[in-house]
Structure formats: structure tokens, C-alpha cells
mmJSON file of the N, C-alpha and C atoms, coordinates in Angstrom:
{"data_MODEL":{"atom_site":{
"group_PDB":["ATOM","ATOM","ATOM","ATOM","ATOM","ATOM","ATOM","ATOM","ATOM","ATOM","ATOM","ATOM","ATOM","ATOM","ATOM","ATOM","ATOM","ATOM","ATOM","ATOM","ATOM","ATOM","ATOM","ATOM","ATOM","ATOM","ATOM","ATOM","ATOM","ATOM","ATOM","ATOM","ATOM","ATOM","ATOM","ATOM","ATOM","ATOM","ATOM","ATOM","ATOM","ATOM","ATOM","ATOM","ATOM","ATOM","ATOM","ATOM","ATOM","ATOM","ATOM","ATOM","ATOM","ATOM","ATOM","ATOM","ATOM","ATOM","ATOM","ATOM","ATOM","ATOM","ATOM","ATOM","ATOM","ATOM","ATOM","ATOM","ATOM","ATOM","ATOM","ATOM","ATOM","ATOM","ATOM","ATOM","ATOM","ATOM","ATOM","ATOM","ATOM","ATOM","ATOM","ATOM","ATOM","ATOM","ATOM","ATOM","ATOM","ATOM","ATOM","ATOM","ATOM","ATOM","ATOM","ATOM","ATOM","ATOM","ATOM","ATOM","ATOM","ATOM","ATOM","ATOM","ATOM","ATOM","ATOM","ATOM","ATOM","ATOM","ATOM","ATOM","ATOM","ATOM","ATOM","ATOM","ATOM","ATOM","ATOM","ATOM","ATOM","ATOM","ATOM","ATOM","ATOM","ATOM","ATOM","ATOM","ATOM","ATOM","ATOM","ATOM","ATOM","ATOM","ATOM","ATOM","ATOM","ATOM","ATOM","ATOM","ATOM","ATOM","ATOM","ATOM","ATOM","ATOM","ATOM","ATOM","ATOM","ATOM","ATOM","ATOM","ATOM","ATOM","ATOM","ATOM","ATOM","ATOM","ATOM","ATOM","ATOM","ATOM","ATOM","ATOM","ATOM","ATOM","ATOM","ATOM","ATOM","ATOM","ATOM","ATOM","ATOM","ATOM","ATOM","ATOM","ATOM","ATOM","ATOM","ATOM","ATOM","ATOM","ATOM","ATOM","ATOM","ATOM","ATOM","ATOM","ATOM","ATOM","ATOM","ATOM","ATOM","ATOM","ATOM","ATOM","ATOM","ATOM","ATOM","ATOM","ATOM","ATOM","ATOM","ATOM","ATOM","ATOM","ATOM","ATOM","ATOM","ATOM","ATOM","ATOM","ATOM","ATOM","ATOM","ATOM","ATOM","ATOM","ATOM","ATOM","ATOM","ATOM","ATOM","ATOM","ATOM","ATOM","ATOM","ATOM","ATOM","ATOM","ATOM","ATOM","ATOM","ATOM","ATOM","ATOM","ATOM"],
"id":[1,2,3,4,5,6,7,8,9,10,11,12,13,14,15,16,17,18,19,20,21,22,23,24,25,26,27,28,29,30,31,32,33,34,35,36,37,38,39,40,41,42,43,44,45,46,47,48,49,50,51,52,53,54,55,56,57,58,59,60,61,62,63,64,65,66,67,68,69,70,71,72,73,74,75,76,77,78,79,80,81,82,83,84,85,86,87,88,89,90,91,92,93,94,95,96,97,98,99,100,101,102,103,104,105,106,107,108,109,110,111,112,113,114,115,116,117,118,119,120,121,122,123,124,125,126,127,128,129,130,131,132,133,134,135,136,137,138,139,140,141,142,143,144,145,146,147,148,149,150,151,152,153,154,155,156,157,158,159,160,161,162,163,164,165,166,167,168,169,170,171,172,173,174,175,176,177,178,179,180,181,182,183,184,185,186,187,188,189,190,191,192,193,194,195,196,197,198,199,200,201,202,203,204,205,206,207,208,209,210,211,212,213,214,215,216,217,218,219,220,221,222,223,224,225,226,227,228,229,230,231,232,233,234,235,236,237],
"type_symbol":["N","C","C","N","C","C","N","C","C","N","C","C","N","C","C","N","C","C","N","C","C","N","C","C","N","C","C","N","C","C","N","C","C","N","C","C","N","C","C","N","C","C","N","C","C","N","C","C","N","C","C","N","C","C","N","C","C","N","C","C","N","C","C","N","C","C","N","C","C","N","C","C","N","C","C","N","C","C","N","C","C","N","C","C","N","C","C","N","C","C","N","C","C","N","C","C","N","C","C","N","C","C","N","C","C","N","C","C","N","C","C","N","C","C","N","C","C","N","C","C","N","C","C","N","C","C","N","C","C","N","C","C","N","C","C","N","C","C","N","C","C","N","C","C","N","C","C","N","C","C","N","C","C","N","C","C","N","C","C","N","C","C","N","C","C","N","C","C","N","C","C","N","C","C","N","C","C","N","C","C","N","C","C","N","C","C","N","C","C","N","C","C","N","C","C","N","C","C","N","C","C","N","C","C","N","C","C","N","C","C","N","C","C","N","C","C","N","C","C","N","C","C","N","C","C","N","C","C","N","C","C","N","C","C","N","C","C"],
"label_atom_id":["N","CA","C","N","CA","C","N","CA","C","N","CA","C","N","CA","C","N","CA","C","N","CA","C","N","CA","C","N","CA","C","N","CA","C","N","CA","C","N","CA","C","N","CA","C","N","CA","C","N","CA","C","N","CA","C","N","CA","C","N","CA","C","N","CA","C","N","CA","C","N","CA","C","N","CA","C","N","CA","C","N","CA","C","N","CA","C","N","CA","C","N","CA","C","N","CA","C","N","CA","C","N","CA","C","N","CA","C","N","CA","C","N","CA","C","N","CA","C","N","CA","C","N","CA","C","N","CA","C","N","CA","C","N","CA","C","N","CA","C","N","CA","C","N","CA","C","N","CA","C","N","CA","C","N","CA","C","N","CA","C","N","CA","C","N","CA","C","N","CA","C","N","CA","C","N","CA","C","N","CA","C","N","CA","C","N","CA","C","N","CA","C","N","CA","C","N","CA","C","N","CA","C","N","CA","C","N","CA","C","N","CA","C","N","CA","C","N","CA","C","N","CA","C","N","CA","C","N","CA","C","N","CA","C","N","CA","C","N","CA","C","N","CA","C","N","CA","C","N","CA","C","N","CA","C","N","CA","C","N","CA","C","N","CA","C","N","CA","C","N","CA","C","N","CA","C"],
"label_alt_id":[null,null,null,null,null,null,null,null,null,null,null,null,null,null,null,null,null,null,null,null,null,null,null,null,null,null,null,null,null,null,null,null,null,null,null,null,null,null,null,null,null,null,null,null,null,null,null,null,null,null,null,null,null,null,null,null,null,null,null,null,null,null,null,null,null,null,null,null,null,null,null,null,null,null,null,null,null,null,null,null,null,null,null,null,null,null,null,null,null,null,null,null,null,null,null,null,null,null,null,null,null,null,null,null,null,null,null,null,null,null,null,null,null,null,null,null,null,null,null,null,null,null,null,null,null,null,null,null,null,null,null,null,null,null,null,null,null,null,null,null,null,null,null,null,null,null,null,null,null,null,null,null,null,null,null,null,null,null,null,null,null,null,null,null,null,null,null,null,null,null,null,null,null,null,null,null,null,null,null,null,null,null,null,null,null,null,null,null,null,null,null,null,null,null,null,null,null,null,null,null,null,null,null,null,null,null,null,null,null,null,null,null,null,null,null,null,null,null,null,null,null,null,null,null,null,null,null,null,null,null,null,null,null,null,null,null,null],
"label_comp_id":["MET","MET","MET","LYS","LYS","LYS","ARG","ARG","ARG","LEU","LEU","LEU","GLN","GLN","GLN","GLN","GLN","GLN","VAL","VAL","VAL","VAL","VAL","VAL","SER","SER","SER","GLN","GLN","GLN","LEU","LEU","LEU","PRO","PRO","PRO","ARG","ARG","ARG","SER","SER","SER","LEU","LEU","LEU","THR","THR","THR","LYS","LYS","LYS","ALA","ALA","ALA","ALA","ALA","ALA","VAL","VAL","VAL","GLY","GLY","GLY","GLU","GLU","GLU","PRO","PRO","PRO","PRO","PRO","PRO","PRO","PRO","PRO","ASN","ASN","ASN","ARG","ARG","ARG","LEU","LEU","LEU","PRO","PRO","PRO","LEU","LEU","LEU","ARG","ARG","ARG","LEU","LEU","LEU","ARG","ARG","ARG","ASN","ASN","ASN","GLU","GLU","GLU","LEU","LEU","LEU","ALA","ALA","ALA","GLN","GLN","GLN","GLU","GLU","GLU","GLN","GLN","GLN","GLN","GLN","GLN","GLN","GLN","GLN","ALA","ALA","ALA","GLU","GLU","GLU","LEU","LEU","LEU","LEU","LEU","LEU","ILE","ILE","ILE","GLY","GLY","GLY","TRP","TRP","TRP","VAL","VAL","VAL","GLN","GLN","GLN","GLY","GLY","GLY","ALA","ALA","ALA","VAL","VAL","VAL","VAL","VAL","VAL","LEU","LEU","LEU","THR","THR","THR","TRP","TRP","TRP","ASN","ASN","ASN","ALA","ALA","ALA","LEU","LEU","LEU","TYR","TYR","TYR","ALA","ALA","ALA","LEU","LEU","LEU","SER","SER","SER","LEU","LEU","LEU","ARG","ARG","ARG","THR","THR","THR","LEU","LEU","LEU","SER","SER","SER","PRO","PRO","PRO","SER","SER","SER","GLY","GLY","GLY","LEU","LEU","LEU","PHE","PHE","PHE","GLN","GLN","GLN","PRO","PRO","PRO","VAL","VAL","VAL","SER","SER","SER"],
"label_asym_id":["A","A","A","A","A","A","A","A","A","A","A","A","A","A","A","A","A","A","A","A","A","A","A","A","A","A","A","A","A","A","A","A","A","A","A","A","A","A","A","A","A","A","A","A","A","A","A","A","A","A","A","A","A","A","A","A","A","A","A","A","A","A","A","A","A","A","A","A","A","A","A","A","A","A","A","A","A","A","A","A","A","A","A","A","A","A","A","A","A","A","A","A","A","A","A","A","A","A","A","A","A","A","A","A","A","A","A","A","A","A","A","A","A","A","A","A","A","A","A","A","A","A","A","A","A","A","A","A","A","A","A","A","A","A","A","A","A","A","A","A","A","A","A","A","A","A","A","A","A","A","A","A","A","A","A","A","A","A","A","A","A","A","A","A","A","A","A","A","A","A","A","A","A","A","A","A","A","A","A","A","A","A","A","A","A","A","A","A","A","A","A","A","A","A","A","A","A","A","A","A","A","A","A","A","A","A","A","A","A","A","A","A","A","A","A","A","A","A","A","A","A","A","A","A","A","A","A","A","A","A","A","A","A","A","A","A","A"],
"label_entity_id":["1","1","1","1","1","1","1","1","1","1","1","1","1","1","1","1","1","1","1","1","1","1","1","1","1","1","1","1","1","1","1","1","1","1","1","1","1","1","1","1","1","1","1","1","1","1","1","1","1","1","1","1","1","1","1","1","1","1","1","1","1","1","1","1","1","1","1","1","1","1","1","1","1","1","1","1","1","1","1","1","1","1","1","1","1","1","1","1","1","1","1","1","1","1","1","1","1","1","1","1","1","1","1","1","1","1","1","1","1","1","1","1","1","1","1","1","1","1","1","1","1","1","1","1","1","1","1","1","1","1","1","1","1","1","1","1","1","1","1","1","1","1","1","1","1","1","1","1","1","1","1","1","1","1","1","1","1","1","1","1","1","1","1","1","1","1","1","1","1","1","1","1","1","1","1","1","1","1","1","1","1","1","1","1","1","1","1","1","1","1","1","1","1","1","1","1","1","1","1","1","1","1","1","1","1","1","1","1","1","1","1","1","1","1","1","1","1","1","1","1","1","1","1","1","1","1","1","1","1","1","1","1","1","1","1","1","1"],
"label_seq_id":[1,1,1,2,2,2,3,3,3,4,4,4,5,5,5,6,6,6,7,7,7,8,8,8,9,9,9,10,10,10,11,11,11,12,12,12,13,13,13,14,14,14,15,15,15,16,16,16,17,17,17,18,18,18,19,19,19,20,20,20,21,21,21,22,22,22,23,23,23,24,24,24,25,25,25,26,26,26,27,27,27,28,28,28,29,29,29,30,30,30,31,31,31,32,32,32,33,33,33,34,34,34,35,35,35,36,36,36,37,37,37,38,38,38,39,39,39,40,40,40,41,41,41,42,42,42,43,43,43,44,44,44,45,45,45,46,46,46,47,47,47,48,48,48,49,49,49,50,50,50,51,51,51,52,52,52,53,53,53,54,54,54,55,55,55,56,56,56,57,57,57,58,58,58,59,59,59,60,60,60,61,61,61,62,62,62,63,63,63,64,64,64,65,65,65,66,66,66,67,67,67,68,68,68,69,69,69,70,70,70,71,71,71,72,72,72,73,73,73,74,74,74,75,75,75,76,76,76,77,77,77,78,78,78,79,79,79],
"pdbx_PDB_ins_code":[null,null,null,null,null,null,null,null,null,null,null,null,null,null,null,null,null,null,null,null,null,null,null,null,null,null,null,null,null,null,null,null,null,null,null,null,null,null,null,null,null,null,null,null,null,null,null,null,null,null,null,null,null,null,null,null,null,null,null,null,null,null,null,null,null,null,null,null,null,null,null,null,null,null,null,null,null,null,null,null,null,null,null,null,null,null,null,null,null,null,null,null,null,null,null,null,null,null,null,null,null,null,null,null,null,null,null,null,null,null,null,null,null,null,null,null,null,null,null,null,null,null,null,null,null,null,null,null,null,null,null,null,null,null,null,null,null,null,null,null,null,null,null,null,null,null,null,null,null,null,null,null,null,null,null,null,null,null,null,null,null,null,null,null,null,null,null,null,null,null,null,null,null,null,null,null,null,null,null,null,null,null,null,null,null,null,null,null,null,null,null,null,null,null,null,null,null,null,null,null,null,null,null,null,null,null,null,null,null,null,null,null,null,null,null,null,null,null,null,null,null,null,null,null,null,null,null,null,null,null,null,null,null,null,null,null,null],
"Cartn_x":[0.823,0.0,0.864,1.959,2.853,3.511,3.862,4.486,3.51,2.23,1.214,1.065,1.062,0.974,2.188,3.348,4.563,4.49,4.011,3.893,2.871,1.74,0.697,1.188,1.963,2.447,3.486,4.2,5.211,4.65,3.392,2.803,2.796,2.354,2.371,3.775,4.772,6.155,6.626,6.256,6.661,5.988,4.7,3.986,4.56,4.877,5.476,6.828,7.617,8.933,8.802,7.802,7.602,7.116,6.266,5.703,6.668,7.366,8.195,9.681,10.068,11.476,12.091,13.352,14.073,14.219,14.106,14.345,15.83,16.136,17.531,18.251,19.51,20.244,20.351,20.364,20.454,21.926,22.677,24.117,24.553,23.644,24.012,24.795,25.702,26.433,25.488,25.86,25.025,24.741,25.73,25.552,24.471,24.499,23.522,22.129,22.042,20.751,20.146,20.982,20.489,20.015,20.759,20.381,19.046,18.891,17.64,16.469,16.684,15.618,15.215,16.193,15.902,15.129,15.538,14.831,13.403,13.226,11.89,11.013,11.562,10.794,10.388,11.298,10.975,9.909,10.013,9.024,7.646,7.593,6.312,5.698,6.514,6.002,5.435,6.142,5.669,4.348,4.276,3.042,1.894,2.152,1.119,0.603,1.507,1.09,0.276,0.699,-0.035,-1.429,-1.524,-2.831,-3.722,-3.152,-3.927,-4.427,-3.583,-3.984,-5.117,-5.04,-6.1,-7.419,-7.356,-8.576,-9.166,-8.337,-8.835,-9.43,-8.803,-9.328,-10.695,-10.84,-12.137,-13.183,-12.797,-13.76,-14.204,-13.279,-13.635,-14.559,-14.25,-15.109,-16.505,-16.572,-17.868,-18.655,-17.973,-18.654,-19.164,-18.469,-18.857,-19.83,-20.046,-20.91,-22.371,-23.175,-24.609,-25.28,-26.316,-27.07,-28.09,-28.37,-29.308,-30.718,-30.884,-32.219,-32.719,-34.004,-34.58,-34.192,-34.263,-33.872,-34.685,-35.931,-36.735,-36.257,-35.54,-34.981,-35.966,-37.146,-38.16,-37.893,-38.175,-38.011,-39.204,-38.937,-40.014,-39.826,-40.69,-40.529,-40.803,-40.182,-40.389,-41.594,-42.535,-43.731,-43.693],
"Cartn_y":[-1.195,0.0,1.255,1.212,2.36,2.611,1.543,1.665,2.308,1.947,2.515,4.014,4.423,5.84,6.601,5.994,6.628,6.79,5.759,5.82,6.882,6.934,7.907,9.327,9.523,10.872,11.342,10.421,10.786,10.827,10.456,10.384,11.724,12.837,14.102,14.478,14.285,14.605,13.71,12.429,11.492,11.823,12.173,12.532,13.802,14.775,16.01,15.728,14.902,14.557,13.824,12.952,12.207,13.113,14.089,14.962,16.063,16.65,17.813,17.457,16.483,16.125,16.613,16.349,16.755,18.28,18.896,20.332,20.623,21.753,22.067,22.346,22.049,22.323,23.831,24.23,25.644,26.025,25.789,26.043,27.108,27.953,29.039,30.087,30.761,31.829,32.933,33.581,34.616,35.723,36.126,37.192,36.812,35.565,35.1,35.004,34.529,34.461,35.845,36.832,38.201,38.771,38.493,38.964,38.351,37.055,36.387,36.931,37.196,37.745,39.13,39.94,41.276,41.199,40.313,40.152,39.665,38.751,38.248,39.364,40.205,41.312,42.287,42.59,43.487,42.87,41.573,40.896,40.915,40.72,40.737,42.13,43.167,44.527,44.788,44.35,44.526,43.788,42.571,41.788,42.486,43.038,43.755,44.963,45.729,46.888,46.453,45.383,44.899,44.428,43.695,43.243,44.419,45.427,46.622,47.332,47.417,48.057,47.275,45.962,45.137,45.353,45.381,45.596,46.967,47.99,49.337,49.425,48.762,48.755,48.105,46.934,46.258,47.082,47.749,48.6,49.767,50.369,51.486,51.01,49.868,49.337,49.011,48.467,48.149,49.424,50.453,51.711,52.396,52.243,52.903,52.081,50.837,49.977,50.342,49.969,50.231,49.261,49.739,48.886,48.082,46.877,46.017,46.113,46.531,46.641,48.08,48.208,49.552,50.259,51.579,52.311,51.928,51.486,51.094,49.778,49.004,47.761,46.634,46.792,45.743,44.694,43.473,42.38,42.359,42.321,42.277,41.04,40.035,38.815,39.047,38.253,38.32,37.471,38.03,37.257,36.79],
"Cartn_z":[0.0,0.0,0.0,0.758,0.834,-0.519,-1.213,-2.527,-3.519,-3.439,-4.313,-4.061,-2.795,-2.47,-3.017,-2.945,-3.455,-4.969,-5.666,-7.126,-7.531,-6.829,-7.146,-6.876,-5.817,-5.511,-6.528,-7.17,-8.166,-9.588,-9.766,-11.095,-11.838,-11.232,-11.98,-12.454,-11.609,-11.966,-13.108,-13.06,-14.106,-15.432,-15.388,-16.612,-17.224,-16.391,-16.899,-17.52,-16.885,-17.419,-18.746,-18.874,-20.111,-21.23,-20.916,-21.942,-22.365,-21.413,-21.69,-21.74,-20.993,-20.929,-19.631,-19.491,-18.29,-18.27,-17.103,-17.044,-17.267,-17.887,-18.124,-16.81,-16.744,-15.509,-15.289,-14.045,-13.699,-13.55,-14.61,-14.547,-15.544,-15.948,-16.848,-16.066,-16.728,-16.03,-15.561,-14.492,-13.895,-14.892,-15.672,-16.661,-17.66,-18.126,-19.1,-18.479,-17.238,-16.55,-16.375,-16.028,-15.87,-17.202,-18.27,-19.599,-20.041,-19.814,-20.176,-19.372,-18.103,-17.265,-17.751,-18.151,-18.653,-19.973,-20.869,-22.141,-21.912,-20.967,-20.668,-20.12,-19.267,-18.711,-19.814,-20.73,-21.837,-22.744,-22.991,-23.84,-23.177,-21.877,-21.173,-21.203,-21.092,-21.2,-22.588,-23.611,-24.975,-25.199,-24.713,-24.846,-24.124,-22.961,-22.217,-22.985,-23.6,-24.392,-25.608,-26.261,-27.435,-27.025,-25.932,-25.456,-25.088,-24.452,-24.118,-25.363,-26.383,-27.637,-28.304,-28.263,-28.853,-28.098,-26.794,-25.999,-26.293,-26.347,-26.636,-28.039,-29.002,-30.365,-30.419,-29.793,-29.791,-29.057,-27.965,-27.247,-28.112,-28.835,-29.715,-30.832,-31.43,-32.485,-31.957,-30.76,-30.16,-29.879,-29.376,-29.049,-30.31,-31.42,-32.658,-33.503,-33.154,-33.97,-33.783,-34.766,-34.709,-33.755,-33.102,-32.187,-32.979,-32.548,-33.258,-32.708,-31.466,-30.868,-30.98,-30.874,-30.872,-29.572,-29.568,-28.352,-27.122,-27.333,-26.171,-25.579,-26.359,-25.859,-25.745,-26.292,-26.216,-27.285,-26.949,-27.896,-28.835,-30.122,-31.112,-31.978,-31.829,-32.605,-34.099,-34.927,-36.368,-36.704,-37.489,-37.821,-39.259],
"occupancy":[1.0,1.0,1.0,1.0,1.0,1.0,1.0,1.0,1.0,1.0,1.0,1.0,1.0,1.0,1.0,1.0,1.0,1.0,1.0,1.0,1.0,1.0,1.0,1.0,1.0,1.0,1.0,1.0,1.0,1.0,1.0,1.0,1.0,1.0,1.0,1.0,1.0,1.0,1.0,1.0,1.0,1.0,1.0,1.0,1.0,1.0,1.0,1.0,1.0,1.0,1.0,1.0,1.0,1.0,1.0,1.0,1.0,1.0,1.0,1.0,1.0,1.0,1.0,1.0,1.0,1.0,1.0,1.0,1.0,1.0,1.0,1.0,1.0,1.0,1.0,1.0,1.0,1.0,1.0,1.0,1.0,1.0,1.0,1.0,1.0,1.0,1.0,1.0,1.0,1.0,1.0,1.0,1.0,1.0,1.0,1.0,1.0,1.0,1.0,1.0,1.0,1.0,1.0,1.0,1.0,1.0,1.0,1.0,1.0,1.0,1.0,1.0,1.0,1.0,1.0,1.0,1.0,1.0,1.0,1.0,1.0,1.0,1.0,1.0,1.0,1.0,1.0,1.0,1.0,1.0,1.0,1.0,1.0,1.0,1.0,1.0,1.0,1.0,1.0,1.0,1.0,1.0,1.0,1.0,1.0,1.0,1.0,1.0,1.0,1.0,1.0,1.0,1.0,1.0,1.0,1.0,1.0,1.0,1.0,1.0,1.0,1.0,1.0,1.0,1.0,1.0,1.0,1.0,1.0,1.0,1.0,1.0,1.0,1.0,1.0,1.0,1.0,1.0,1.0,1.0,1.0,1.0,1.0,1.0,1.0,1.0,1.0,1.0,1.0,1.0,1.0,1.0,1.0,1.0,1.0,1.0,1.0,1.0,1.0,1.0,1.0,1.0,1.0,1.0,1.0,1.0,1.0,1.0,1.0,1.0,1.0,1.0,1.0,1.0,1.0,1.0,1.0,1.0,1.0,1.0,1.0,1.0,1.0,1.0,1.0,1.0,1.0,1.0,1.0,1.0,1.0,1.0,1.0,1.0,1.0,1.0,1.0],
"B_iso_or_equiv":[0.0,0.0,0.0,0.0,0.0,0.0,0.0,0.0,0.0,0.0,0.0,0.0,0.0,0.0,0.0,0.0,0.0,0.0,0.0,0.0,0.0,0.0,0.0,0.0,0.0,0.0,0.0,0.0,0.0,0.0,0.0,0.0,0.0,0.0,0.0,0.0,0.0,0.0,0.0,0.0,0.0,0.0,0.0,0.0,0.0,0.0,0.0,0.0,0.0,0.0,0.0,0.0,0.0,0.0,0.0,0.0,0.0,0.0,0.0,0.0,0.0,0.0,0.0,0.0,0.0,0.0,0.0,0.0,0.0,0.0,0.0,0.0,0.0,0.0,0.0,0.0,0.0,0.0,0.0,0.0,0.0,0.0,0.0,0.0,0.0,0.0,0.0,0.0,0.0,0.0,0.0,0.0,0.0,0.0,0.0,0.0,0.0,0.0,0.0,0.0,0.0,0.0,0.0,0.0,0.0,0.0,0.0,0.0,0.0,0.0,0.0,0.0,0.0,0.0,0.0,0.0,0.0,0.0,0.0,0.0,0.0,0.0,0.0,0.0,0.0,0.0,0.0,0.0,0.0,0.0,0.0,0.0,0.0,0.0,0.0,0.0,0.0,0.0,0.0,0.0,0.0,0.0,0.0,0.0,0.0,0.0,0.0,0.0,0.0,0.0,0.0,0.0,0.0,0.0,0.0,0.0,0.0,0.0,0.0,0.0,0.0,0.0,0.0,0.0,0.0,0.0,0.0,0.0,0.0,0.0,0.0,0.0,0.0,0.0,0.0,0.0,0.0,0.0,0.0,0.0,0.0,0.0,0.0,0.0,0.0,0.0,0.0,0.0,0.0,0.0,0.0,0.0,0.0,0.0,0.0,0.0,0.0,0.0,0.0,0.0,0.0,0.0,0.0,0.0,0.0,0.0,0.0,0.0,0.0,0.0,0.0,0.0,0.0,0.0,0.0,0.0,0.0,0.0,0.0,0.0,0.0,0.0,0.0,0.0,0.0,0.0,0.0,0.0,0.0,0.0,0.0,0.0,0.0,0.0,0.0,0.0,0.0],
"pdbx_formal_charge":[null,null,null,null,null,null,null,null,null,null,null,null,null,null,null,null,null,null,null,null,null,null,null,null,null,null,null,null,null,null,null,null,null,null,null,null,null,null,null,null,null,null,null,null,null,null,null,null,null,null,null,null,null,null,null,null,null,null,null,null,null,null,null,null,null,null,null,null,null,null,null,null,null,null,null,null,null,null,null,null,null,null,null,null,null,null,null,null,null,null,null,null,null,null,null,null,null,null,null,null,null,null,null,null,null,null,null,null,null,null,null,null,null,null,null,null,null,null,null,null,null,null,null,null,null,null,null,null,null,null,null,null,null,null,null,null,null,null,null,null,null,null,null,null,null,null,null,null,null,null,null,null,null,null,null,null,null,null,null,null,null,null,null,null,null,null,null,null,null,null,null,null,null,null,null,null,null,null,null,null,null,null,null,null,null,null,null,null,null,null,null,null,null,null,null,null,null,null,null,null,null,null,null,null,null,null,null,null,null,null,null,null,null,null,null,null,null,null,null,null,null,null,null,null,null,null,null,null,null,null,null,null,null,null,null,null,null],
"auth_seq_id":[1,1,1,2,2,2,3,3,3,4,4,4,5,5,5,6,6,6,7,7,7,8,8,8,9,9,9,10,10,10,11,11,11,12,12,12,13,13,13,14,14,14,15,15,15,16,16,16,17,17,17,18,18,18,19,19,19,20,20,20,21,21,21,22,22,22,23,23,23,24,24,24,25,25,25,26,26,26,27,27,27,28,28,28,29,29,29,30,30,30,31,31,31,32,32,32,33,33,33,34,34,34,35,35,35,36,36,36,37,37,37,38,38,38,39,39,39,40,40,40,41,41,41,42,42,42,43,43,43,44,44,44,45,45,45,46,46,46,47,47,47,48,48,48,49,49,49,50,50,50,51,51,51,52,52,52,53,53,53,54,54,54,55,55,55,56,56,56,57,57,57,58,58,58,59,59,59,60,60,60,61,61,61,62,62,62,63,63,63,64,64,64,65,65,65,66,66,66,67,67,67,68,68,68,69,69,69,70,70,70,71,71,71,72,72,72,73,73,73,74,74,74,75,75,75,76,76,76,77,77,77,78,78,78,79,79,79],
"auth_comp_id":["MET","MET","MET","LYS","LYS","LYS","ARG","ARG","ARG","LEU","LEU","LEU","GLN","GLN","GLN","GLN","GLN","GLN","VAL","VAL","VAL","VAL","VAL","VAL","SER","SER","SER","GLN","GLN","GLN","LEU","LEU","LEU","PRO","PRO","PRO","ARG","ARG","ARG","SER","SER","SER","LEU","LEU","LEU","THR","THR","THR","LYS","LYS","LYS","ALA","ALA","ALA","ALA","ALA","ALA","VAL","VAL","VAL","GLY","GLY","GLY","GLU","GLU","GLU","PRO","PRO","PRO","PRO","PRO","PRO","PRO","PRO","PRO","ASN","ASN","ASN","ARG","ARG","ARG","LEU","LEU","LEU","PRO","PRO","PRO","LEU","LEU","LEU","ARG","ARG","ARG","LEU","LEU","LEU","ARG","ARG","ARG","ASN","ASN","ASN","GLU","GLU","GLU","LEU","LEU","LEU","ALA","ALA","ALA","GLN","GLN","GLN","GLU","GLU","GLU","GLN","GLN","GLN","GLN","GLN","GLN","GLN","GLN","GLN","ALA","ALA","ALA","GLU","GLU","GLU","LEU","LEU","LEU","LEU","LEU","LEU","ILE","ILE","ILE","GLY","GLY","GLY","TRP","TRP","TRP","VAL","VAL","VAL","GLN","GLN","GLN","GLY","GLY","GLY","ALA","ALA","ALA","VAL","VAL","VAL","VAL","VAL","VAL","LEU","LEU","LEU","THR","THR","THR","TRP","TRP","TRP","ASN","ASN","ASN","ALA","ALA","ALA","LEU","LEU","LEU","TYR","TYR","TYR","ALA","ALA","ALA","LEU","LEU","LEU","SER","SER","SER","LEU","LEU","LEU","ARG","ARG","ARG","THR","THR","THR","LEU","LEU","LEU","SER","SER","SER","PRO","PRO","PRO","SER","SER","SER","GLY","GLY","GLY","LEU","LEU","LEU","PHE","PHE","PHE","GLN","GLN","GLN","PRO","PRO","PRO","VAL","VAL","VAL","SER","SER","SER"],
"auth_asym_id":["A","A","A","A","A","A","A","A","A","A","A","A","A","A","A","A","A","A","A","A","A","A","A","A","A","A","A","A","A","A","A","A","A","A","A","A","A","A","A","A","A","A","A","A","A","A","A","A","A","A","A","A","A","A","A","A","A","A","A","A","A","A","A","A","A","A","A","A","A","A","A","A","A","A","A","A","A","A","A","A","A","A","A","A","A","A","A","A","A","A","A","A","A","A","A","A","A","A","A","A","A","A","A","A","A","A","A","A","A","A","A","A","A","A","A","A","A","A","A","A","A","A","A","A","A","A","A","A","A","A","A","A","A","A","A","A","A","A","A","A","A","A","A","A","A","A","A","A","A","A","A","A","A","A","A","A","A","A","A","A","A","A","A","A","A","A","A","A","A","A","A","A","A","A","A","A","A","A","A","A","A","A","A","A","A","A","A","A","A","A","A","A","A","A","A","A","A","A","A","A","A","A","A","A","A","A","A","A","A","A","A","A","A","A","A","A","A","A","A","A","A","A","A","A","A","A","A","A","A","A","A","A","A","A","A","A","A"],
"auth_atom_id":["N","CA","C","N","CA","C","N","CA","C","N","CA","C","N","CA","C","N","CA","C","N","CA","C","N","CA","C","N","CA","C","N","CA","C","N","CA","C","N","CA","C","N","CA","C","N","CA","C","N","CA","C","N","CA","C","N","CA","C","N","CA","C","N","CA","C","N","CA","C","N","CA","C","N","CA","C","N","CA","C","N","CA","C","N","CA","C","N","CA","C","N","CA","C","N","CA","C","N","CA","C","N","CA","C","N","CA","C","N","CA","C","N","CA","C","N","CA","C","N","CA","C","N","CA","C","N","CA","C","N","CA","C","N","CA","C","N","CA","C","N","CA","C","N","CA","C","N","CA","C","N","CA","C","N","CA","C","N","CA","C","N","CA","C","N","CA","C","N","CA","C","N","CA","C","N","CA","C","N","CA","C","N","CA","C","N","CA","C","N","CA","C","N","CA","C","N","CA","C","N","CA","C","N","CA","C","N","CA","C","N","CA","C","N","CA","C","N","CA","C","N","CA","C","N","CA","C","N","CA","C","N","CA","C","N","CA","C","N","CA","C","N","CA","C","N","CA","C","N","CA","C","N","CA","C","N","CA","C","N","CA","C","N","CA","C","N","CA","C","N","CA","C","N","CA","C"],
"pdbx_PDB_model_num":[1,1,1,1,1,1,1,1,1,1,1,1,1,1,1,1,1,1,1,1,1,1,1,1,1,1,1,1,1,1,1,1,1,1,1,1,1,1,1,1,1,1,1,1,1,1,1,1,1,1,1,1,1,1,1,1,1,1,1,1,1,1,1,1,1,1,1,1,1,1,1,1,1,1,1,1,1,1,1,1,1,1,1,1,1,1,1,1,1,1,1,1,1,1,1,1,1,1,1,1,1,1,1,1,1,1,1,1,1,1,1,1,1,1,1,1,1,1,1,1,1,1,1,1,1,1,1,1,1,1,1,1,1,1,1,1,1,1,1,1,1,1,1,1,1,1,1,1,1,1,1,1,1,1,1,1,1,1,1,1,1,1,1,1,1,1,1,1,1,1,1,1,1,1,1,1,1,1,1,1,1,1,1,1,1,1,1,1,1,1,1,1,1,1,1,1,1,1,1,1,1,1,1,1,1,1,1,1,1,1,1,1,1,1,1,1,1,1,1,1,1,1,1,1,1,1,1,1,1,1,1,1,1,1,1,1,1]
}}}
């Protein structure tokens, strides 16, 4: 029973290792790690600005679009 619990507790780690592979060793030089962290931060900022621009564009298009219902907002079935 104890062996089964051990196997079940290691299952997520084993599945991740099988799907993605072994994680890379954390033996990169400090200079390179700092450079990669800086590039990642800049990329995340750029992605955030692009996402914000997309949201603002869609909001502007929605605000400028024509309404489909009458101003009274009552539902009128098609006969």
C-alpha cells in the first residue's frame, strides 16, 4: 500500500517529465541568466502593451458599432 501511495504521488512529476522532458540544468552563467531575465521582462512589457492596444481597439469598435435593438430595448418577434 505504501508503494502505491509513493507511485501515485510521483505520477504528476513522471507525466510532466515524459511529456516535456528533463528540465535544463540551472548552470548558466550569472551574466547570461540576468540577460535572459531582462529580455523576458521586456518581452512581457511589450506583450502587455499589445494586449492593451487590442482591448482598446475592440472597445472602440464596439462603441462605434450600430445597435441592433430599438432604443426602447423591447423584444419584437419576427412574424
